[in-house]
C-alpha positions in Angstrom: 4.4 40.7 -2.5 1.0 39.2 -3.5 0.2 38.1 -7.0 -3.2 37.0 -8.5 -2.9 34.2 -11.1 -5.8 33.6 -13.5 -5.7 29.9 -12.8 -6.3 30.2 -9.0 -9.0 32.0 -7.0 -6.7 33.0 -4.1 -3.9 35.5 -4.0 -0.4 34.1 -4.2 2.6 35.1 -2.1 6.2 35.2 -3.4 8.4 32.7 -1.6 11.8 31.0 -1.8 12.0 27.2 -1.8 15.2 25.4 -1.0 14.4 21.8 -0.1 13.5 20.5 -3.5 10.4 18.9 -2.2 7.6 21.0 -3.7 6.3 20.4 -7.3 5.3 23.2 -9.6 1.7 23.2 -10.7 2.8 24.4 -14.2 5.8 22.4 -15.4 5.5 19.5 -12.9 9.1 19.9 -11.9 10.6 20.4 -8.4 10.9 24.0 -7.2 14.2 25.4 -6.0 14.2 29.2 -5.9 11.6 31.9 -6.3 8.0 30.7 -6.6 4.3 31.8 -6.0 2.5 30.0 -3.2 -1.1 30.1 -1.9 -1.0 30.5 1.8 -4.8 30.1 2.1 -5.3 26.6 0.5 -1.7 25.5 0.7 -2.2 23.5 -2.5 -1.2 25.8 -5.4 2.5 26.5 -6.0 4.3 27.6 -9.2 7.7 28.7 -10.4 7.8 32.5 -10.9 8.8 31.8 -14.5 5.8 29.5 -15.1 3.4 32.0 -13.4 4.6 34.8 -15.6 3.1 33.2 -18.7 -0.1 34.9 -19.9 -3.5 33.2 -20.6 -3.0 33.8 -24.4 0.1 34.1 -26.6 0.9 34.2 -30.3 4.1 33.7 -32.2 3.3 33.9 -35.9 6.8 32.6 -36.9 6.0 29.4 -35.1 2.2 29.0 -35.4 -0.2 31.3 -37.2 -3.1 31.2 -34.6 -3.4 32.4 -31.0 -2.6 29.8 -28.3 -4.7 29.8 -25.1 -4.1 28.2 -21.7 -5.4 24.6 -21.3 -5.7 22.7 -18.1 -5.3 19.0 -17.5 -4.8 17.2 -20.8 -3.1 14.1 -22.2 -1.7 14.9 -25.7 1.3 14.9 -28.0 3.2 18.1 -27.9 3.6 19.6 -31.4 7.1 20.9 -30.6 8.9 18.0 -29.0 6.6 15.2 -30.1 6.4 13.9 -26.5 3.4 12.2 -25.1 2.5 14.4 -22.2 0.1 14.3 -19.3 0.1 17.9 -18.1 -1.8 20.2 -15.7 -1.0 23.2 -17.8 -0.5 23.5 -21.5 -1.3 25.7 -24.5 -3.7 24.8 -27.3 -4.7 26.5 -30.5 -8.1 28.3 -30.7 -8.6 27.2 -34.3 -6.8 23.9 -34.9 -5.5 20.9 -32.9 -2.0 22.4 -32.3 -0.8 21.9 -28.7 2.3 22.8 -26.6 3.2 21.6 -23.2 4.4 24.4 -20.9 8.2 23.8 -21.1 8.2 23.9 -24.9 6.0 27.0 -24.9 8.5 28.7 -22.5 11.5 27.6 -24.7 9.9 28.8 -28.0 8.5 32.1 -26.8 11.6 33.1 -24.9 14.1 32.1 -27.5 13.8 33.3 -31.1 16.6 30.9 -32.1 14.5 27.9 -30.9 12.2 28.4 -33.9 15.0 28.3 -36.4 16.2 25.0 -35.0 13.0 23.2 -36.1 12.5 22.5 -39.8 9.2 21.9 -41.5 9.4 18.1 -41.0 9.8 18.5 -37.2 6.4 20.3 -37.1 4.5 17.4 -38.7 3.2 14.7 -36.5 3.7 11.1 -37.9 0.4 9.3 -38.2 -0.2 5.8 -39.5 -2.9 3.2 -40.0 -2.1 -0.3 -38.6 -4.0 -3.5 -38.7 -3.8 -3.8 -34.8 -6.2 -0.8 -34.4 -9.1 0.6 -36.4 -8.2 4.3 -35.8 -5.3 6.5 -36.9 -2.3 6.3 -34.6 0.1 9.1 -33.7 3.8 8.5 -33.2 5.5 10.3 -30.3 8.2 9.9 -27.6 7.5 9.2 -24.0 10.1 10.4 -21.5 9.2 10.5 -17.8 11.7 13.0 -16.6 9.9 14.4 -13.5 8.5 12.8 -10.4 5.0 14.1 -11.0 5.0 12.7 -14.6 5.8 9.3 -13.3 3.0 9.6 -10.7 0.5 10.7 -13.3 1.3 7.8 -15.6 1.2 5.4 -12.7 -2.3 6.7 -11.8 -3.5 6.3 -15.4 -2.3 2.6 -15.3 -1.2 2.8 -19.0 0.0 -0.4 -20.5 1.2 -1.3 -23.9 -1.7 -3.2 -25.6 0.8 -5.7 -27.2 3.3 -6.6 -24.5 1.1 -5.5 -21.6 4.1 -3.9 -19.8 3.5 -0.7 -17.7 4.4 2.4 -19.7 6.0 4.0 -16.6 8.2 1.0 -16.1 10.0 1.4 -19.5 13.4 3.0 -20.1 13.9 6.8 -19.9 13.1 7.6 -23.6 10.9 5.4 -25.8 8.8 5.8 -28.9 5.1 4.9 -28.8 2.0 5.1 -31.0 -1.2 6.4 -29.4 -4.9 6.8 -30.1 -6.5 9.2 -27.7 -10.0 8.3 -28.6 -9.5 4.7 -27.4 -6.8 5.3 -24.7 -4.7 3.0 -27.0 -0.9 3.0 -26.5 1.6 0.6 -28.0 5.4 0.6 -28.1 6.9 1.3 -31.5 9.1 -1.8 -31.2 5.9 -3.9 -30.5 4.1 -2.5 -33.6 7.1 -3.0 -35.8 7.5 -6.6 -34.7 3.9 -7.6 -34.9 3.3 -10.1 -37.7 0.2 -10.1 -39.9 -0.3 -13.8 -39.1 1.4 -16.5 -37.0 2.0 -19.8 -38.6 3.0 -23.1 -36.9 2.4 -21.9 -33.3 3.0 -24.9 -31.1 0.1 -24.0 -28.8 -2.3 -24.2 -31.8 -0.3 -25.7 -34.7 -3.1 -26.8 -37.0 -4.3 -23.4 -38.2 -2.9 -19.9 -39.0 -3.5 -17.3 -36.2 -4.7 -13.9 -37.3 -4.4 -10.5 -35.5 -7.5 -9.2 -33.6 -7.6 -5.4 -33.5 -7.8 -3.8 -30.0 -11.2 -2.3 -29.3 -11.9 -0.1 -26.3 -14.7 -0.8 -23.7 -15.3 -4.4 -24.6 -18.2 -5.9 -22.6 -16.7 -7.8 -19.6 -18.9 -10.8 -20.5 -17.1 -11.0 -23.9 -13.6 -11.1 -22.4 -11.6 -14.2 -23.3 -8.7 -16.0 -21.8 -5.4 -16.7 -23.5 -5.2 -20.3 -24.7 -1.4 -20.4 -23.8 -1.1 -18.7 -20.4 -4.8 -18.8 -19.3 -4.7 -15.1 -18.3 -7.5 -12.6 -19.5 -6.7 -10.8 -22.8 -7.0 -7.0 -22.4 -5.2 -5.7 -25.4 -4.3 -6.9 -28.9 -4.4 -10.6 -29.6 -4.2 -13.3 -32.2 -7.1 -15.8 -32.9 -8.0 -18.8 -34.9 -11.0 -18.1 -37.1 -11.8 -21.8 -37.2 -11.5 -22.7 -33.5 -12.3 -20.9 -30.2 -8.7 -20.1 -29.6 -7.2 -16.7 -28.6 -3.7 -15.8 -27.6 -1.9 -12.7 -26.3 0.5 -11.2 -28.8 3.5 -12.3 -26.8 2.1 -15.8 -26.3 1.4 -16.2 -30.1 5.0 -15.3 -30.8 6.4 -17.4 -27.9 9.1 -19.8 -28.9 8.5 -23.1 -27.2 9.7 -26.6 -27.7 7.8 -29.9 -27.8 9.3 -32.9 -26.1 8.4 -36.5 -25.8 8.7 -38.1 -22.4 7.6 -41.3 -20.7 5.7 -39.4 -17.9 2.9 -38.5 -20.3 1.4 -40.1 -23.5 1.3 -36.8 -25.5 4.0 -34.3 -26.5 4.8 -31.7 -23.8 5.4 -28.0 -24.4 8.3 -26.4 -22.5 7.1 -23.1 -20.8 9.2 -20.5 -19.1 8.7 -17.9 -16.4 7.3 -15.2 -18.6 4.3 -17.3 -19.6 3.5 -19.2 -16.4 0.9 -17.5 -14.2 -0.8 -19.2 -11.2 -0.1 -22.7 -12.5 0.3 -25.7 -10.2 2.1 -29.0 -11.0 -0.4 -31.9 -11.5 2.1 -34.3 -10.0 2.9 -32.7 -6.6 0.5 -29.8 -6.4 3.2 -27.1 -5.9 3.3 -23.9 -7.9 5.3 -23.9 -11.1 7.5 -20.8 -10.8 10.4 -20.8 -13.2 9.4 -23.4 -15.8 7.1 -26.3 -16.5 6.0 -28.7 -19.2 2.4 -28.7 -20.5 0.1 -30.8 -22.6 -2.6 -28.7 -24.2 -4.7 -31.7 -25.1 -5.1 -32.8 -21.4 -4.5 -29.4 -19.7 -1.7 -31.2 -17.9 1.2 -29.4 -16.2 4.3 -30.8 -14.6 7.4 -28.9 -13.4 11.0 -30.1 -13.8 11.6 -31.6 -10.3 8.7 -34.0 -11.0 9.8 -35.1 -14.5 12.8 -37.5 -14.6 15.3 -35.5 -16.7 19.0 -36.4 -16.6 20.8 -33.8 -14.5 23.9 -34.2 -16.8 24.6 -35.8 -20.1 27.6 -36.8 -22.1 27.1 -35.9 -25.8 29.1 -37.9 -28.4 30.2 -34.7 -30.1 31.2 -32.8 -27.0 34.1 -33.4 -24.7 32.5 -32.3 -21.4 29.2 -33.3 -19.6 26.2 -31.0 -20.2 24.4 -30.0 -17.1 20.7 -29.1 -16.8 20.5 -25.4 -15.8 17.9 -22.7 -15.2 17.0 -20.2 -18.0 19.8 -17.8 -18.6 21.5 -15.6 -21.3 25.2 -15.8 -22.1 25.5 -12.3 -23.4 23.4 -9.2 -24.2 23.3 -9.7 -28.0 19.6 -10.6 -28.0 20.3 -13.6 -30.4 20.5 -17.0 -28.7 20.9 -20.4 -30.4 21.1 -24.1 -29.6 24.6 -25.4 -30.4 23.3 -28.8 -31.0 20.6 -28.2 -33.6 21.8 -24.7 -34.5 18.4 -23.1 -34.4 17.2 -20.1 -32.4 16.4 -20.7 -28.8 14.2 -19.0 -26.2 16.3 -17.7 -23.2 13.1 -18.1 -21.1 13.5 -21.9 -21.2 15.8 -24.3 -19.3 18.7 -25.7 -21.3 21.6 -28.1 -21.0 24.9 -26.2 -20.6 28.7 -26.7 -20.6 30.2 -23.9 -18.6 33.7 -24.7 -19.8 32.9 -24.3 -23.5 29.8 -22.1 -23.3 28.0 -24.9 -25.2 24.1 -24.7 -24.9 21.5 -27.2 -26.1 17.7 -27.5 -26.0 16.3 -30.0 -23.6 14.5 -31.8 -26.4 17.7 -32.1 -28.4 19.4 -33.8 -25.5 16.4 -36.1 -24.8 16.4 -37.1 -28.5 20.1 -38.2 -28.0 19.2 -40.1 -24.8 16.3 -41.9 -26.4 18.4 -42.7 -29.5 21.1 -44.1 -27.2 18.6 -46.2 -25.2 17.2 -47.7 -28.4 20.6 -48.6 -29.6 21.3 -50.4 -26.3 18.1 -52.4 -26.5 18.9 -53.5 -30.1 22.3 -54.6 -29.0 
C-alpha cells in the first residue's frame, strides 16, 4: 500500500522493519515494526504512528491556538522542557509555543496527559544573569536516541563556562540557553559562578570580574587565558586594571604556591586539567600530569626535574608520607589536607600515607622540610 506524506514529494510504501538499524525521520528513534519508506530516494522513512500525524492540530484544553508542522529546529519543548534538536515538531501559529513530536503524540493521544500537567509546568523558567546580556531559558537536556547524540555532536555545542561538550555529559542535565546567541551553560556552572574572584594565585593583586559571553567576537580580538594559555571562547574573568583574562574554571582553580631552591620566585602547582601543550623548561619534555609554574618568568618545570623528597617522616605522624600522583580517596567531592586542614584540589599531587589515609599538600610538607633544615643549621 502506498501513502503520500505532505513532508515528502515521493510516495511512500508500507514496510516492516526488524533489524533496529533504521531511524525515523519524525521522532529520531530506531524503527522496529510497521513504517513508511520511500523506495525512490531511499532516504525518507517514518514510523506509521509518526506519519499519521496531520500538518495542523489543535487541542484547546492544552493550548488555545492551532499548532502546525515545523521542520528542523532547535528549541525548548513547552511540554517536557527538554532542549530539543528535531527534524519534525509542532509550533503555534500565533505565539512561541512549541512541542517536539513525541510530546505532541502523548498529549493528543491521551486526554489524561493534559491533566498530569499543572499550570506551573506550562511556564518556562527564564532568568537574567550577569554572564550573558540576554534572557536565558532553563530546560533539561537528555540525549536518549542515537540521532539526537549525532545532531548535538554535529552542532559542537559546549558549555560556555566549563567548555565541556554537551553530548558528553550525563543522561539528564539541566542547562540554560539563549537561542539568539547559541549560548548554552550547565545549570551547575551558572549556580557556581561567582560575581568576582578574589585572591586568585595566578593574578593575586587585583579582583577578577566576570566578562559576559558575546557571540561572533572578531577573531582578531580573541584572547588567551593567563593561566593555561588556551584561547578563551566562552565566559571569562578579567582584571580591569591589567591585560589579564582567565577561563571561568581557571579563575576558580585551586592551586598552591611553593618555595623551592630550583627557582628564585614562588612556583604555582598545576594539575592535568589546566596543563595544555606545555613543556618542561629543564628537560624539554611535555608536562602531562602536573607541573610547577612561575608566572613572572613564564617558567615551567615538571616533578621529575624538581628535587622533591619521595617520602617524608612528619613529626606528628607515625608512618612515612609518600609523594603520589593526583587522586581522590572517595566520591564525596570534598577533599582536605590533613596537615593544614584546608580544602585541597584533587587535581594536584600530594603526600599520602596509605595505611592511615593521611593526605598533605606538597607545600605543607616542604615547609616542614625547610623548617627542619633550618633547625639543623642552627644546631
